[in-house]
Backbone as XML, in Angstrom:
<?xml version="1.0"?>
<chain id="A" units="angstrom">
  <residue number="1" name="UNK">
    <atom name="N" x="-1.180" y="0.875" z="-16.403"/>
    <atom name="CA" x="-0.599" y="1.771" z="-15.418"/>
    <atom name="C" x="0.653" y="1.140" z="-14.824"/>
  </residue>
  <residue number="2" name="UNK">
    <atom name="N" x="1.705" y="1.900" z="-14.720"/>
    <atom name="CA" x="2.958" y="1.400" z="-14.166"/>
    <atom name="C" x="2.859" y="1.311" z="-12.645"/>
  </residue>
  <residue number="3" name="UNK">
    <atom name="N" x="3.477" y="0.289" z="-12.101"/>
    <atom name="CA" x="3.496" y="0.141" z="-10.648"/>
    <atom name="C" x="4.357" y="1.218" z="-10.018"/>
  </residue>
  <residue number="4" name="UNK">
    <atom name="N" x="4.042" y="1.526" z="-8.776"/>
    <atom name="CA" x="4.768" y="2.523" z="-7.991"/>
    <atom name="C" x="5.561" y="1.786" z="-6.925"/>
  </residue>
  <residue number="5" name="UNK">
    <atom name="N" x="6.782" y="2.214" z="-6.675"/>
    <atom name="CA" x="7.558" y="1.681" z="-5.564"/>
    <atom name="C" x="7.441" y="2.640" z="-4.393"/>
  </residue>
  <residue number="6" name="UNK">
    <atom name="N" x="7.420" y="2.085" z="-3.187"/>
    <atom name="CA" x="7.307" y="2.929" z="-2.011"/>
    <atom name="C" x="7.730" y="2.197" z="-0.756"/>
  </residue>
  <residue number="7" name="UNK">
    <atom name="N" x="7.606" y="2.900" z="0.374"/>
    <atom name="CA" x="7.991" y="2.379" z="1.679"/>
    <atom name="C" x="6.798" y="2.479" z="2.619"/>
  </residue>
  <residue number="8" name="UNK">
    <atom name="N" x="6.530" y="1.402" z="3.350"/>
    <atom name="CA" x="5.424" y="1.409" z="4.302"/>
    <atom name="C" x="5.755" y="2.388" z="5.428"/>
  </residue>
  <residue number="9" name="UNK">
    <atom name="N" x="4.907" y="3.392" z="5.585"/>
    <atom name="CA" x="5.077" y="4.394" z="6.641"/>
    <atom name="C" x="4.640" y="3.791" z="7.972"/>
  </residue>
  <residue number="10" name="UNK">
    <atom name="N" x="3.473" y="3.172" z="7.972"/>
    <atom name="CA" x="3.002" y="2.385" z="9.109"/>
    <atom name="C" x="1.856" y="1.502" z="8.646"/>
  </residue>
  <residue number="11" name="UNK">
    <atom name="N" x="1.626" y="0.430" z="9.382"/>
    <atom name="CA" x="0.471" y="-0.426" z="9.120"/>
    <atom name="C" x="-0.015" y="-0.956" z="10.457"/>
  </residue>
  <residue number="12" name="UNK">
    <atom name="N" x="-1.272" y="-0.688" z="10.780"/>
    <atom name="CA" x="-1.874" y="-1.116" z="12.034"/>
    <atom name="C" x="-2.724" y="-2.356" z="11.761"/>
  </residue>
  <residue number="13" name="UNK">
    <atom name="N" x="-2.234" y="-3.519" z="12.178"/>
    <atom name="CA" x="-2.953" y="-4.764" z="11.898"/>
    <atom name="C" x="-4.265" y="-4.844" z="12.669"/>
  </residue>
  <residue number="14" name="UNK">
    <atom name="N" x="-4.341" y="-4.223" z="13.838"/>
    <atom name="CA" x="-5.570" y="-4.233" z="14.625"/>
    <atom name="C" x="-6.674" y="-3.446" z="13.928"/>
  </residue>
  <residue number="15" name="UNK">
    <atom name="N" x="-6.327" y="-2.275" z="13.422"/>
    <atom name="CA" x="-7.308" y="-1.434" z="12.731"/>
    <atom name="C" x="-7.446" y="-1.809" z="11.254"/>
  </residue>
  <residue number="16" name="UNK">
    <atom name="N" x="-6.454" y="-2.505" z="10.709"/>
    <atom name="CA" x="-6.552" y="-3.012" z="9.344"/>
    <atom name="C" x="-6.236" y="-2.021" z="8.241"/>
  </residue>
  <residue number="17" name="UNK">
    <atom name="N" x="-5.388" y="-1.045" z="8.527"/>
    <atom name="CA" x="-5.005" y="-0.099" z="7.479"/>
    <atom name="C" x="-3.655" y="0.524" z="7.791"/>
  </residue>
  <residue number="18" name="UNK">
    <atom name="N" x="-3.111" y="1.205" z="6.782"/>
    <atom name="CA" x="-1.850" y="1.915" z="6.944"/>
    <atom name="C" x="-1.626" y="2.830" z="5.761"/>
  </residue>
  <residue number="19" name="UNK">
    <atom name="N" x="-0.388" y="3.333" z="5.649"/>
    <atom name="CA" x="-0.036" y="4.236" z="4.563"/>
    <atom name="C" x="1.324" y="3.877" z="3.995"/>
  </residue>
  <residue number="20" name="UNK">
    <atom name="N" x="1.474" y="4.097" z="2.691"/>
    <atom name="CA" x="2.723" y="3.864" z="1.974"/>
    <atom name="C" x="3.191" y="5.193" z="1.405"/>
  </residue>
  <residue number="21" name="UNK">
    <atom name="N" x="4.472" y="5.512" z="1.609"/>
    <atom name="CA" x="5.063" y="6.721" z="1.045"/>
    <atom name="C" x="5.708" y="6.362" z="-0.288"/>
  </residue>
  <residue number="22" name="UNK">
    <atom name="N" x="5.247" y="6.960" z="-1.398"/>
    <atom name="CA" x="5.834" y="6.642" z="-2.703"/>
    <atom name="C" x="7.261" y="7.162" z="-2.819"/>
  </residue>
  <residue number="23" name="UNK">
    <atom name="N" x="8.133" y="6.376" z="-3.470"/>
    <atom name="CA" x="9.535" y="6.772" z="-3.645"/>
    <atom name="C" x="9.673" y="8.026" z="-4.497"/>
  </residue>
  <residue number="24" name="UNK">
    <atom name="N" x="8.716" y="8.262" z="-5.400"/>
    <atom name="CA" x="8.820" y="9.407" z="-6.305"/>
    <atom name="C" x="8.253" y="10.694" z="-5.703"/>
  </residue>
  <residue number="25" name="UNK">
    <atom name="N" x="7.943" y="10.659" z="-4.418"/>
    <atom name="CA" x="7.388" y="11.833" z="-3.752"/>
    <atom name="C" x="5.878" y="11.863" z="-3.878"/>
  </residue>
  <residue number="26" name="UNK">
    <atom name="N" x="5.287" y="12.932" z="-3.435"/>
    <atom name="CA" x="3.831" y="13.028" z="-3.477"/>
    <atom name="C" x="3.219" y="12.550" z="-2.183"/>
  </residue>
  <residue number="27" name="UNK">
    <atom name="N" x="1.883" y="12.534" z="-2.181"/>
    <atom name="CA" x="1.174" y="12.184" z="-0.953"/>
    <atom name="C" x="1.203" y="10.683" z="-0.696"/>
  </residue>
  <residue number="28" name="UNK">
    <atom name="N" x="1.119" y="10.332" z="0.581"/>
    <atom name="CA" x="1.081" y="8.931" z="0.974"/>
    <atom name="C" x="-0.188" y="8.278" z="0.440"/>
  </residue>
  <residue number="29" name="UNK">
    <atom name="N" x="-0.097" y="6.966" z="0.187"/>
    <atom name="CA" x="-1.249" y="6.213" z="-0.292"/>
    <atom name="C" x="-1.790" y="5.316" z="0.820"/>
  </residue>
  <residue number="30" name="UNK">
    <atom name="N" x="-3.081" y="5.367" z="1.011"/>
    <atom name="CA" x="-3.794" y="4.525" z="1.963"/>
    <atom name="C" x="-3.727" y="3.076" z="1.491"/>
  </residue>
  <residue number="31" name="UNK">
    <atom name="N" x="-3.592" y="2.143" z="2.429"/>
    <atom name="CA" x="-3.659" y="0.716" z="2.088"/>
    <atom name="C" x="-4.526" y="0.015" z="3.129"/>
  </residue>
  <residue number="32" name="UNK">
    <atom name="N" x="-5.493" y="-0.766" z="2.647"/>
    <atom name="CA" x="-6.418" y="-1.490" z="3.521"/>
    <atom name="C" x="-5.986" y="-2.949" z="3.620"/>
  </residue>
  <residue number="33" name="UNK">
    <atom name="N" x="-6.301" y="-3.569" z="4.748"/>
    <atom name="CA" x="-5.926" y="-4.965" z="4.979"/>
    <atom name="C" x="-6.470" y="-5.883" z="3.881"/>
  </residue>
  <residue number="34" name="UNK">
    <atom name="N" x="-7.637" y="-5.573" z="3.327"/>
    <atom name="CA" x="-8.204" y="-6.428" z="2.272"/>
    <atom name="C" x="-7.314" y="-6.435" z="1.033"/>
  </residue>
  <residue number="35" name="UNK">
    <atom name="N" x="-6.684" y="-5.299" z="0.713"/>
    <atom name="CA" x="-5.770" y="-5.238" z="-0.433"/>
    <atom name="C" x="-4.513" y="-6.056" z="-0.154"/>
  </residue>
  <residue number="36" name="UNK">
    <atom name="N" x="-4.060" y="-6.042" z="1.094"/>
    <atom name="CA" x="-2.888" y="-6.837" z="1.485"/>
    <atom name="C" x="-3.219" y="-8.319" z="1.337"/>
  </residue>
  <residue number="37" name="UNK">
    <atom name="N" x="-4.371" y="-8.725" z="1.843"/>
    <atom name="CA" x="-4.782" y="-10.131" z="1.770"/>
    <atom name="C" x="-4.988" y="-10.586" z="0.329"/>
  </residue>
  <residue number="38" name="UNK">
    <atom name="N" x="-5.637" y="-9.760" z="-0.494"/>
    <atom name="CA" x="-5.867" y="-10.118" z="-1.903"/>
    <atom name="C" x="-4.553" y="-10.268" z="-2.662"/>
  </residue>
  <residue number="39" name="UNK">
    <atom name="N" x="-3.523" y="-9.552" z="-2.221"/>
    <atom name="CA" x="-2.221" y="-9.613" z="-2.888"/>
    <atom name="C" x="-1.409" y="-10.823" z="-2.456"/>
  </residue>
  <residue number="40" name="UNK">
    <atom name="N" x="-1.868" y="-11.538" z="-1.432"/>
    <atom name="CA" x="-1.147" y="-12.706" z="-0.947"/>
    <atom name="C" x="0.052" y="-12.367" z="-0.082"/>
  </residue>
  <residue number="41" name="UNK">
    <atom name="N" x="0.125" y="-11.118" z="0.377"/>
    <atom name="CA" x="1.219" y="-10.690" z="1.253"/>
    <atom name="C" x="0.844" y="-11.057" z="2.686"/>
  </residue>
  <residue number="42" name="UNK">
    <atom name="N" x="1.796" y="-11.632" z="3.438"/>
    <atom name="CA" x="1.513" y="-12.075" z="4.808"/>
    <atom name="C" x="1.254" y="-10.921" z="5.765"/>
  </residue>
  <residue number="43" name="UNK">
    <atom name="N" x="1.863" y="-9.785" z="5.519"/>
    <atom name="CA" x="1.682" y="-8.627" z="6.389"/>
    <atom name="C" x="2.589" y="-7.501" z="5.948"/>
  </residue>
  <residue number="44" name="UNK">
    <atom name="N" x="2.251" y="-6.297" z="6.361"/>
    <atom name="CA" x="3.085" y="-5.134" z="6.064"/>
    <atom name="C" x="3.641" y="-4.586" z="7.367"/>
  </residue>
  <residue number="45" name="UNK">
    <atom name="N" x="4.893" y="-4.183" z="7.317"/>
    <atom name="CA" x="5.553" y="-3.648" z="8.500"/>
    <atom name="C" x="6.270" y="-2.360" z="8.134"/>
  </residue>
  <residue number="46" name="UNK">
    <atom name="N" x="6.415" y="-1.492" z="9.112"/>
    <atom name="CA" x="7.085" y="-0.214" z="8.902"/>
    <atom name="C" x="8.421" y="-0.418" z="8.195"/>
  </residue>
  <residue number="47" name="UNK">
    <atom name="N" x="8.672" y="0.401" z="7.193"/>
    <atom name="CA" x="9.897" y="0.404" z="6.381"/>
    <atom name="C" x="9.995" y="-0.731" z="5.368"/>
  </residue>
  <residue number="48" name="UNK">
    <atom name="N" x="8.959" y="-1.575" z="5.231"/>
    <atom name="CA" x="8.949" y="-2.560" z="4.148"/>
    <atom name="C" x="8.946" y="-1.820" z="2.815"/>
  </residue>
  <residue number="49" name="UNK">
    <atom name="N" x="9.706" y="-2.328" z="1.854"/>
    <atom name="CA" x="9.709" y="-1.784" z="0.494"/>
    <atom name="C" x="8.681" y="-2.569" z="-0.315"/>
  </residue>
  <residue number="50" name="UNK">
    <atom name="N" x="7.812" y="-1.842" z="-1.003"/>
    <atom name="CA" x="6.747" y="-2.490" z="-1.761"/>
    <atom name="C" x="6.587" y="-1.871" z="-3.142"/>
  </residue>
  <residue number="51" name="UNK">
    <atom name="N" x="5.989" y="-2.640" z="-4.024"/>
    <atom name="CA" x="5.554" y="-2.165" z="-5.332"/>
    <atom name="C" x="4.035" y="-2.304" z="-5.324"/>
  </residue>
  <residue number="52" name="UNK">
    <atom name="N" x="3.333" y="-1.334" z="-5.917"/>
    <atom name="CA" x="1.874" y="-1.372" z="-5.868"/>
    <atom name="C" x="1.265" y="-0.526" z="-6.976"/>
  </residue>
  <residue number="53" name="UNK">
    <atom name="N" x="-0.013" y="-0.741" z="-7.205"/>
    <atom name="CA" x="-0.802" y="0.079" z="-8.119"/>
    <atom name="C" x="-1.731" y="0.943" z="-7.278"/>
  </residue>
  <residue number="54" name="UNK">
    <atom name="N" x="-2.251" y="1.997" z="-7.872"/>
    <atom name="CA" x="-3.197" y="2.874" z="-7.184"/>
    <atom name="C" x="-4.560" y="2.736" z="-7.845"/>
  </residue>
  <residue number="55" name="UNK">
    <atom name="N" x="-5.570" y="2.569" z="-7.019"/>
    <atom name="CA" x="-6.943" y="2.423" z="-7.487"/>
    <atom name="C" x="-7.787" y="3.533" z="-6.853"/>
  </residue>
  <residue number="56" name="UNK">
    <atom name="N" x="-8.682" y="4.107" z="-7.633"/>
    <atom name="CA" x="-9.600" y="5.113" z="-7.102"/>
    <atom name="C" x="-10.918" y="4.434" z="-6.773"/>
  </residue>
  <residue number="57" name="UNK">
    <atom name="N" x="-11.331" y="4.547" z="-5.513"/>
    <atom name="CA" x="-12.566" y="3.906" z="-5.062"/>
    <atom name="C" x="-13.804" y="4.686" z="-5.457"/>
  </residue>
  <residue number="58" name="UNK">
    <atom name="N" x="-14.956" y="4.131" z="-5.144"/>
    <atom name="CA" x="-16.232" y="4.778" z="-5.453"/>
    <atom name="C" x="-16.372" y="6.124" z="-4.760"/>
  </residue>
  <residue number="59" name="UNK">
    <atom name="N" x="-15.682" y="6.273" z="-3.628"/>
    <atom name="CA" x="-15.744" y="7.540" z="-2.893"/>
    <atom name="C" x="-14.745" y="8.570" z="-3.422"/>
  </residue>
  <residue number="60" name="UNK">
    <atom name="N" x="-13.980" y="8.189" z="-4.455"/>
    <atom name="CA" x="-13.022" y="9.115" z="-5.062"/>
    <atom name="C" x="-11.648" y="9.111" z="-4.425"/>
  </residue>
  <residue number="61" name="UNK">
    <atom name="N" x="-11.485" y="8.334" z="-3.355"/>
    <atom name="CA" x="-10.179" y="8.284" z="-2.686"/>
    <atom name="C" x="-9.296" y="7.205" z="-3.306"/>
  </residue>
  <residue number="62" name="UNK">
    <atom name="N" x="-8.003" y="7.497" z="-3.342"/>
    <atom name="CA" x="-7.036" y="6.551" z="-3.901"/>
    <atom name="C" x="-6.541" y="5.607" z="-2.813"/>
  </residue>
  <residue number="63" name="UNK">
    <atom name="N" x="-6.256" y="4.370" z="-3.213"/>
    <atom name="CA" x="-5.672" y="3.408" z="-2.285"/>
    <atom name="C" x="-4.736" y="2.472" z="-3.037"/>
  </residue>
  <residue number="64" name="UNK">
    <atom name="N" x="-3.814" y="1.884" z="-2.293"/>
    <atom name="CA" x="-2.833" y="0.962" z="-2.861"/>
    <atom name="C" x="-3.459" y="-0.423" z="-3.021"/>
  </residue>
  <residue number="65" name="UNK">
    <atom name="N" x="-3.206" y="-1.048" z="-4.179"/>
    <atom name="CA" x="-3.684" y="-2.403" z="-4.472"/>
    <atom name="C" x="-2.573" y="-3.159" z="-5.202"/>
  </residue>
  <residue number="66" name="UNK">
    <atom name="N" x="-2.753" y="-4.467" z="-5.370"/>
    <atom name="CA" x="-1.778" y="-5.303" z="-6.100"/>
    <atom name="C" x="-0.372" y="-5.147" z="-5.527"/>
  </residue>
  <residue number="67" name="UNK">
    <atom name="N" x="-0.260" y="-5.312" z="-4.227"/>
    <atom name="CA" x="1.017" y="-5.116" z="-3.540"/>
    <atom name="C" x="1.979" y="-6.281" z="-3.746"/>
  </residue>
  <residue number="68" name="UNK">
    <atom name="N" x="3.251" y="-5.951" z="-3.848"/>
    <atom name="CA" x="4.325" y="-6.935" z="-3.913"/>
    <atom name="C" x="5.440" y="-6.458" z="-3.000"/>
  </residue>
  <residue number="69" name="UNK">
    <atom name="N" x="5.919" y="-7.339" z="-2.125"/>
    <atom name="CA" x="7.060" y="-6.985" z="-1.280"/>
    <atom name="C" x="8.327" y="-7.032" z="-2.110"/>
  </residue>
  <residue number="70" name="UNK">
    <atom name="N" x="9.171" y="-6.029" z="-1.953"/>
    <atom name="CA" x="10.452" y="-5.977" z="-2.654"/>
    <atom name="C" x="11.557" y="-6.365" z="-1.688"/>
  </residue>
  <residue number="71" name="UNK">
    <atom name="N" x="12.604" y="-6.941" z="-2.205"/>
    <atom name="CA" x="13.739" y="-7.352" z="-1.364"/>
    <atom name="C" x="14.661" y="-6.194" z="-1.113"/>
  </residue>
</chain>
């Protein structure tokens, strides 16, 4: 699966989640703090540019994983 580029819409470090808006349009992707930590990213902030993959969880919902910060 090809990675998707997008922009962090918001990320709440207290609640441990946020959303990323994909550059190619479509619905925003949920991102959980555990995916950020597993990716080795120090933190996500509004308007950060990222590359990521989408994973479908056991509940059928999609979320962003394998995040990389873009310059």
